[in-house]
C-alpha positions as CSV (number, residue, x, y, z in Angstrom):
1,M,0.0,0.0,0.0
2,N,1.3,3.4,-0.9
3,S,0.7,5.8,1.9
4,I,1.2,9.4,2.9
5,S,0.8,10.4,6.5
6,D,0.5,13.8,8.3
7,I,-0.3,14.5,11.9
8,G,-3.7,12.9,12.5
9,L,-4.1,12.3,8.8
10,H,-3.5,9.0,7.0
11,Y,-3.9,8.5,3.2
12,Y,-3.2,5.3,1.3
13,T,-4.2,3.2,-1.7
14,L,-5.6,-0.3,-1.3
15,P,-4.6,-3.1,-3.8
16,S,-8.0,-2.7,-5.4
17,G,-7.2,0.9,-6.3
18,I,-9.6,2.5,-3.8
19,R,-8.0,5.3,-1.9
20,V,-8.6,5.8,1.8
21,L,-8.3,9.0,3.9
22,H,-8.5,8.7,7.7
23,R,-8.6,11.9,9.8
24,A,-8.2,11.1,13.5
25,A,-10.4,13.5,15.4
26,G,-11.8,13.6,18.9
27,G,-15.4,14.1,19.8
28,N,-18.6,12.0,20.1
29,I,-19.3,11.8,16.4
30,A,-17.7,10.0,13.5
31,H,-18.2,10.7,9.8
32,L,-17.9,8.5,6.7
33,A,-18.0,9.6,3.1
34,F,-17.6,7.7,-0.2
35,I,-16.7,10.3,-2.9
36,F,-16.7,9.3,-6.5
37,N,-14.9,11.4,-9.2
38,I,-18.0,11.2,-11.4
39,G,-20.3,14.2,-11.9
40,S,-22.6,15.9,-14.3
41,R,-19.7,16.9,-16.6
42,D,-19.1,13.2,-17.4
43,E,-22.6,12.9,-19.0
44,L,-23.1,12.5,-22.7
45,P,-25.6,15.0,-24.3
46,G,-28.5,12.5,-23.9
47,E,-27.6,11.8,-20.3
48,H,-28.1,15.4,-19.0
49,G,-29.0,14.9,-15.3
50,M,-27.9,11.3,-15.1
51,A,-25.3,11.6,-12.3
52,H,-27.8,13.4,-10.0
53,Y,-30.5,10.8,-11.0
54,I,-28.2,8.0,-10.0
55,E,-27.4,9.7,-6.7
56,H,-31.2,9.5,-5.9
57,C,-31.6,6.0,-7.1
58,L,-28.7,4.6,-5.0
59,F,-31.1,4.7,-2.0
60,K,-33.9,2.7,-3.7
61,G,-32.8,-0.8,-2.9
62,T,-29.8,-3.1,-2.9
63,R,-29.2,-6.8,-3.1
64,H,-29.6,-7.0,0.7
65,R,-32.1,-4.2,1.5
66,R,-35.3,-2.5,0.4
67,A,-35.4,1.3,0.2
68,Y,-36.8,1.7,3.7
69,H,-34.0,-0.4,5.3
70,V,-31.4,1.6,3.4
71,L,-32.7,4.8,4.8
72,S,-33.3,3.6,8.3
73,R,-30.1,1.6,8.9
74,L,-28.2,4.6,10.4
75,E,-31.2,6.6,11.5
76,D,-32.2,3.7,13.8
77,V,-29.1,4.3,15.9
78,G,-29.4,8.1,15.8
79,G,-27.2,8.7,12.7
80,E,-27.7,10.7,9.6
81,L,-27.4,9.6,5.9
82,N,-27.2,12.0,3.0
83,A,-25.7,12.5,-0.5
84,F,-25.1,15.2,-3.1
85,T,-24.0,15.6,-6.7
86,S,-21.7,18.2,-8.2
87,K,-20.3,18.9,-11.6
88,E,-17.4,16.5,-10.8
89,D,-18.5,14.3,-7.9
90,I,-21.1,12.1,-6.4
91,C,-20.8,11.8,-2.6
92,I,-22.6,9.6,0.0
93,H,-21.9,10.7,3.5
94,G,-23.1,10.0,7.0
95,S,-22.6,11.0,10.7
96,F,-23.0,8.6,13.7
97,L,-21.6,7.5,17.0
98,P,-18.0,6.0,16.5
99,E,-19.1,2.6,17.6
100,Y,-21.3,2.3,14.5
101,L,-18.6,2.9,11.9
102,G,-18.8,-0.8,10.9
103,R,-22.5,-0.5,10.5
104,A,-22.1,2.5,8.3
105,M,-19.2,1.0,6.2
106,E,-21.2,-2.1,5.4
107,L,-24.2,0.1,4.4
108,F,-22.2,2.4,2.2
109,T,-20.5,-0.5,0.3
110,D,-24.0,-2.1,-0.1
111,I,-25.3,1.2,-1.5
112,A,-22.3,1.9,-3.7
113,F,-21.7,-1.6,-5.2
114,G,-25.0,-3.5,-4.5
115,S,-27.7,-1.1,-5.6
116,V,-30.1,-2.9,-8.0
117,Y,-31.9,0.2,-9.4
118,P,-35.5,-1.3,-9.3
119,E,-37.4,0.1,-12.3
120,K,-40.6,0.9,-10.4
121,E,-38.7,3.0,-7.8
122,M,-36.7,4.6,-10.6
123,E,-39.8,5.8,-12.3
124,K,-41.2,7.2,-9.1
125,E,-38.0,9.1,-8.5
126,K,-38.3,10.9,-11.8
127,D,-41.3,12.8,-10.4
128,V,-39.3,13.8,-7.3
129,I,-36.5,15.2,-9.4
130,A,-39.0,17.0,-11.7
131,D,-40.3,18.7,-8.5
132,E,-36.8,19.6,-7.5
133,I,-36.2,21.1,-11.0
134,N,-39.3,23.2,-10.6
135,S,-38.3,24.4,-7.1
136,Y,-35.1,25.7,-8.6
137,R,-37.1,27.6,-11.2
138,E,-38.9,29.3,-8.4
139,S,-35.7,30.3,-6.6
140,P,-33.9,32.8,-8.8
141,A,-31.1,33.2,-6.3
142,D,-30.2,29.6,-6.9
143,L,-31.1,29.4,-10.6
144,I,-28.9,32.3,-11.6
145,F,-25.8,30.5,-10.3
146,E,-26.6,27.5,-12.5
147,D,-27.5,29.5,-15.5
148,I,-24.3,31.7,-15.5
149,E,-22.2,28.6,-16.0
150,Q,-24.2,27.8,-19.1
151,L,-23.2,31.2,-20.5
152,V,-19.5,31.0,-19.4
153,F,-19.0,27.3,-20.5
154,P,-21.6,27.1,-23.3
155,S,-20.1,24.3,-25.4
156,N,-18.8,22.2,-22.5
157,P,-20.6,19.7,-20.2
158,L,-19.6,22.0,-17.3
159,G,-22.1,24.5,-18.6
160,R,-25.0,22.0,-18.2
161,T,-27.1,22.1,-15.0
162,I,-26.6,19.3,-12.5
163,L,-30.4,18.4,-12.3
164,G,-31.0,18.0,-16.0
165,T,-34.3,18.7,-17.6
166,E,-37.7,17.1,-17.2
167,E,-37.4,15.7,-20.7
168,T,-34.0,14.1,-20.2
169,I,-34.9,12.7,-16.8
170,A,-38.1,11.1,-18.3
171,S,-36.0,9.3,-20.9
172,F,-33.7,7.5,-18.5
173,T,-33.8,3.7,-18.2
174,R,-32.2,1.2,-16.0
175,D,-30.0,0.1,-18.9
176,G,-28.9,3.7,-19.4
177,V,-27.9,4.0,-15.7
178,I,-25.9,0.8,-15.8
179,S,-24.2,2.0,-19.1
180,F,-23.2,5.3,-17.5
181,L,-21.8,3.7,-14.4
182,R,-19.8,1.1,-16.3
183,R,-18.3,3.8,-18.5
184,N,-17.4,6.1,-15.6
185,F,-16.8,4.1,-12.5
186,S,-13.4,2.7,-11.5
187,P,-11.8,2.2,-8.1
188,E,-9.2,4.8,-8.9
189,R,-11.9,7.4,-9.1
190,M,-13.2,6.7,-5.6
191,I,-12.0,7.6,-2.1
192,V,-13.3,6.4,1.3
193,C,-13.0,9.1,3.9
194,V,-13.3,8.6,7.7
195,S,-13.1,11.1,10.5
196,G,-13.5,10.3,14.1
197,D,-12.0,8.7,17.2
198,V,-11.3,5.4,15.5
199,P,-8.0,3.5,15.2
200,G,-6.4,3.7,11.8
201,V,-5.9,-0.1,11.6
202,K,-9.6,-0.6,12.3
203,V,-10.5,1.7,9.5
204,R,-8.2,-0.1,7.0
205,D,-9.5,-3.5,8.0
206,M,-13.1,-2.4,7.7
207,V,-12.6,-1.0,4.2
208,L,-10.9,-4.2,3.1
209,K,-13.6,-6.4,4.7
210,Y,-16.6,-4.7,3.3
211,T,-15.3,-4.1,-0.2
212,E,-14.0,-7.6,-0.7
213,P,-17.4,-9.1,-1.6
214,Y,-17.5,-6.7,-4.5
215,S,-14.1,-7.6,-6.0
216,C,-15.7,-8.7,-9.3
217,I,-16.9,-5.1,-9.7
218,L,-13.6,-3.6,-8.6
219,E,-11.5,-5.8,-10.9
220,R,-13.4,-5.6,-14.2
221,E,-12.1,-3.5,-17.1
222,H,-12.4,0.2,-16.6
223,F,-12.3,3.2,-18.9
224,L,-9.9,6.1,-18.4
225,L,-11.3,9.4,-17.2
226,R,-11.8,11.7,-20.3
227,R,-12.9,15.3,-19.7
228,E,-12.7,18.0,-22.2
229,K,-11.3,21.3,-20.9
230,P,-13.5,24.3,-21.7
231,S,-12.0,26.6,-24.4
232,G,-13.0,29.4,-26.6
233,Y,-14.6,31.7,-24.0
234,T,-16.6,34.7,-25.3
235,P,-18.2,37.1,-22.8
236,V,-21.9,37.7,-23.3
237,E,-24.7,39.7,-21.7
238,Q,-28.2,38.4,-21.2
239,V,-31.3,39.9,-19.6
240,R,-34.4,37.8,-18.7
241,K,-37.7,39.1,-17.4
242,M,-38.7,37.3,-14.2
243,D,-41.9,37.3,-12.1
244,T,-40.0,38.4,-9.0
245,H,-39.9,41.5,-6.8
246,Q,-36.1,41.7,-6.9
247,S,-33.7,41.8,-9.8
248,H,-30.8,39.5,-9.7
249,I,-27.4,40.3,-11.3
250,I,-24.4,38.0,-11.7
251,M,-21.2,38.9,-13.5
252,A,-18.6,36.1,-14.0
253,A,-15.7,34.9,-16.0
254,P,-13.4,31.8,-16.2
255,S,-10.7,31.7,-13.6
256,F,-8.3,29.1,-12.2
257,D,-8.5,25.4,-11.5
258,A,-8.4,24.2,-7.9
259,D,-4.8,23.2,-8.2
260,D,-3.5,26.3,-9.9
261,D,-0.8,28.3,-8.1
262,R,-3.0,31.3,-8.3
263,A,-6.0,29.7,-6.6
264,V,-5.1,30.9,-3.2
265,A,-4.7,34.5,-4.4
266,M,-8.0,34.2,-6.2
267,S,-9.6,33.0,-3.0
268,L,-8.1,35.8,-1.1
269,L,-9.4,38.4,-3.6
270,T,-12.8,36.8,-3.5
271,N,-13.0,36.9,0.3
272,L,-11.8,40.5,0.3
273,L,-14.3,41.5,-2.3
274,G,-17.5,39.7,-1.2
275,G,-16.7,37.0,1.4
276,P,-18.9,36.2,4.4
277,S,-17.7,39.0,6.6
278,M,-19.7,42.2,7.0
279,S,-16.5,44.2,6.2
280,A,-16.2,42.7,2.7
281,R,-16.0,45.5,0.1
282,L,-19.2,44.8,-1.8
283,N,-21.1,44.5,1.5
284,L,-19.7,47.8,2.8
285,T,-20.6,49.6,-0.4
286,L,-23.9,48.1,-1.5
287,R,-25.4,47.3,1.8
288,E,-23.9,49.5,4.5
289,R,-23.2,52.7,2.6
290,Y,-26.1,52.8,0.0
291,A,-28.6,50.3,1.5
292,L,-29.2,48.8,-2.0
293,A,-29.0,45.1,-1.2
294,Y,-29.3,42.5,1.5
295,S,-27.7,39.7,-0.6
296,V,-24.4,40.5,-2.2
297,E,-21.4,38.3,-2.5
298,A,-18.3,37.3,-4.6
299,F,-17.7,33.6,-5.5
300,Y,-14.9,31.4,-6.8
301,T,-15.3,27.7,-7.8
302,G,-12.2,25.8,-8.8
303,Y,-12.8,22.7,-10.9
304,S,-10.1,20.1,-12.0
305,D,-9.2,22.0,-15.1
306,T,-10.8,25.4,-14.9
307,G,-12.7,27.7,-12.6
308,I,-15.3,30.4,-12.5
309,S,-15.3,33.6,-10.5
310,G,-17.8,36.4,-10.2
311,V,-20.0,38.7,-8.1
312,Y,-23.8,38.4,-7.4
313,V,-26.3,40.9,-6.1
314,A,-30.0,40.9,-5.5
315,T,-31.7,44.3,-5.3
316,D,-35.0,46.1,-5.9
317,G,-35.7,46.4,-9.6
318,Q,-35.5,50.2,-9.4
319,T,-32.0,50.2,-8.0
320,A,-30.5,47.3,-10.1
321,A,-28.6,49.6,-12.5
322,R,-27.1,51.5,-9.6
323,A,-26.1,48.3,-7.8
324,R,-24.4,47.0,-10.9
325,E,-22.5,50.2,-11.4
326,L,-21.2,50.2,-7.9
327,A,-20.1,46.5,-8.1
328,L,-18.2,47.3,-11.3
329,K,-16.6,50.2,-9.6
330,E,-15.3,48.0,-6.8
331,L,-13.8,45.6,-9.5
332,K,-12.2,48.6,-11.2
333,T,-10.6,49.7,-7.9
334,L,-9.1,46.2,-7.5
335,R,-7.7,46.3,-11.0
336,E,-6.2,49.8,-10.8
337,K,-5.3,50.4,-7.1
338,P,-3.0,48.1,-5.2
339,L,-3.9,47.1,-1.7
340,G,-1.9,49.0,1.0
341,T,0.3,47.1,3.4
342,L,-2.3,47.2,6.2
343,Q,-5.2,46.4,3.9
344,L,-3.4,43.3,2.6
345,H,-2.4,42.2,6.1
346,K,-6.0,42.5,7.4
347,A,-7.2,40.5,4.4
348,K,-4.7,37.7,5.1
349,M,-5.5,37.6,8.8
350,Q,-9.2,37.5,8.1
351,M,-9.0,34.6,5.6
352,T,-6.6,32.6,7.9
353,G,-9.0,33.0,10.8
354,Q,-12.0,32.0,8.7
355,L,-10.1,28.8,7.6
356,A,-9.3,28.0,11.3
357,I,-13.0,28.4,12.2
358,A,-14.1,26.2,9.3
359,S,-11.6,23.5,10.3
360,E,-13.6,22.9,13.4
361,N,-16.4,21.4,11.3
362,N,-15.1,17.9,11.0
363,L,-17.6,16.7,8.3
364,N,-17.0,19.7,6.0
365,Q,-13.2,19.4,6.6
366,L,-13.3,15.7,5.7
367,L,-15.2,16.3,2.5
368,A,-13.0,19.1,1.4
369,T,-9.8,17.2,2.2
370,G,-11.2,14.0,0.5
371,K,-12.1,15.9,-2.6
372,S,-8.6,17.4,-2.8
373,Y,-6.9,14.0,-2.5
374,L,-9.3,12.6,-5.1
375,M,-8.5,15.4,-7.5
376,T,-4.8,15.9,-6.9
377,G,-3.5,13.2,-4.6
378,R,-2.7,15.7,-1.8
379,A,-4.2,18.4,0.5
380,D,-2.6,21.3,2.3
381,T,-2.5,21.3,6.0
382,F,-3.8,24.4,7.8
383,A,-0.2,25.6,8.3
384,Q,0.6,25.1,4.6
385,M,-2.5,27.0,3.6
386,A,-1.7,29.8,6.0
387,E,1.8,30.0,4.6
388,K,0.4,30.3,1.0
389,I,-2.0,33.0,2.1
390,Q,0.9,35.0,3.6
391,A,2.9,34.7,0.4
392,V,0.2,36.5,-1.7
393,T,1.3,40.0,-2.7
394,A,-0.6,43.1,-3.6
395,G,0.7,42.7,-7.1
396,D,-0.8,39.1,-7.3
397,I,-4.2,40.5,-6.4
398,M,-4.0,43.2,-9.1
399,D,-2.8,40.8,-11.7
400,I,-5.6,38.4,-11.0
401,A,-8.2,41.2,-10.9
402,N,-7.0,42.4,-14.3
403,R,-7.0,38.9,-15.8
404,V,-10.4,37.8,-14.5
405,Y,-12.4,40.9,-13.8
406,A,-11.5,43.1,-16.8
407,Q,-14.9,44.7,-17.7
408,D,-14.8,43.4,-21.3
409,N,-14.1,39.9,-19.9
410,L,-17.2,39.6,-17.8
411,T,-20.3,37.6,-18.8
412,T,-23.4,39.2,-17.3
413,L,-26.8,37.6,-16.6
414,V,-29.6,39.7,-15.2
415,F,-33.0,38.3,-14.0
416,E,-34.9,41.6,-14.3
417,S,-38.0,42.0,-12.2
418,D,-41.1,42.4,-14.4
419,K,-42.6,44.6,-11.7
420,D,-40.4,47.5,-12.6
421,N,-42.9,49.0,-15.1
């Protein structure tokens, strides 16, 4: 077994190719996650929404359990079971008392490798997902983040929504699900993540024990991961009338992949511009100074081969133009005026502190670390990340602002309130 160890962190690869990440942590709760490097960007055009559909169907019955028994296995002992799908991942995760790790590990392997995808249950789930799609349509603050990626990555699967459409979901069959999984799954595209007060040897033995019955699945021929990197970006502007009180504005552009040397500086710029703190520049200007918006933020998502960065604001329809103008002004300031020594120091201290606070959430920390190992084979410790933050210069911030946030480089999407007139 190849292994990499850090203080309290153990990472290794089993003979099957499955990777294991164990984060020793105290407390009364343990966490388990199976993360698969399979997401909506791995779908063929006719499979739009397939990864998310599979995530739902994983809980509809296995070789050993009906749907109810899948759902109740952890809940019966006070645990929680959940899952999510992203553009590049499907994740099953759970939280429970440490003594039930074996119970959870057996359940997760049964779900991951023993799901039978019963056709009757699969048909019922299509209606559930159709309702989920409609709920997004009625939530412009969520919908606009999906739709901006369609405009930034228009000719790439990254631009497609995770949920799919009612038409594509209705067309899915059990054979199509099996075909998608056989084309995309391999042990090398999976990581088992454990956090809690559990001995490392016990974790390794459990993974070996509960994956062994599925060796025929793990050993069959697998296809290589093939993802097309987005290219040929052209900024566009689009305005859509919406039956809402507020207008929603989002301006974004391609940025850096998660492993890019500039990713930390991009994150620092994003946090300074519109992070969660009330002293973020967009919040101070649009909310505190001019009282134009309650919801305003900057965002950055790093994928395996690209990224997207931007700003979002929701405001009254009558003040939308002014809010957009002020947001663009803040971007211009970052492009043209370097941060002072004290400003940069405060920005670094703020982000470092936020990371420290976030690290106290063991589940979120486990998922983030697991995804990093799955994508790159490594993850920075808190000390390493703090060092990278301290290394960012005012020149780095200006260079990135000019590269990403040049006004003629921004794609803009506006959900314009139809109550303005």
